[in-house]
N, C-alpha and C positions, 0 to 999 in steps of 0.2 A: 785834807792833808795839811800838815804844819810846815811853816817856813823855818823852823829851828834848824841850826846846823846839825849834821848827823851825829857828831860827837857829843852834842849837848843832851841827847836823849838817853836816859838810863835804861838799858835793855838787859841789865845783868840777870834778872830773873829768867829771861828767855835763854841766855847763854848757860846759866846754871842747869836749867831743865834739859837743854840739849846735851850737856856734858855728862849727865847722869841718867841717861835713858836706858830702859830695858834691863835685862839680867846681866850679871857679870860675865865677862869674856871667858870662854872655856880655856883658851890658850893661857890666859893670865892666872887662872885659878886651879888648873890641873896640877897635881903634885908630881911633876916629872922628877926623875932623879937628877942629880947635878950634871951628870954626863949627858943625859937626854936634853936637859935645858940648854946646855952649852951648844950642842949640835943644832938644836932647833933654832936658837937665837942666831947662830951663825948663818944658817940657811935662809932664814927670814930676812936678815939684814944684808947679806952679801952674795946671795945666789938667786937673782931674779930669773935666771934661766930654768930653775926648778919650779914647775907649776904647783899651784895650790893643791891640785888633785894628787900629785905625787907625795906631797908632804902629808896630806890626810891619810894616804895609804900607809906610809911609814908609821904614823901615829897609831893607826889601827893595829899594825904589827906589834906596837908597844902596848897594846890592849887599851888604847884610848880612842873612843869613837868621837871624832871631831870633824865636822863637815868642812869640805874644801872652801865653802863660802865664808865660814868662820875664820879659817886660816887667812883668806884674802882680806877680810875686814881688819884682822889684827895686823897683818903685814902692811896694809895701807894706813894704819893708825886711825882707823875709823871705828874702832871697838870702844867698849866702855872701860878699858884699862886706864888707870891714871897715866899721864904722859911719861912719868919716870919708868913705868913698867913696860913701855912700848919702845924704849930707846934702843 
């Protein structure tokens, strides 16, 4: 183990690898209509009382099969979307 201060160690390659893991987020890449996107973004950002399973069910009704776990990851901002797309 090294005695270097934590901020003196360049770990950018690890951070970059973490930020770009896996396939692209289905929520961020699905071609929702403008109205669907507005509704979805509102629910994701302002209605924590609506569970991920309910959101996934509505998406299925819109003909998009997206798992509740994917909805949860996107909602918690733990997906692969760029930060600006998850705001």
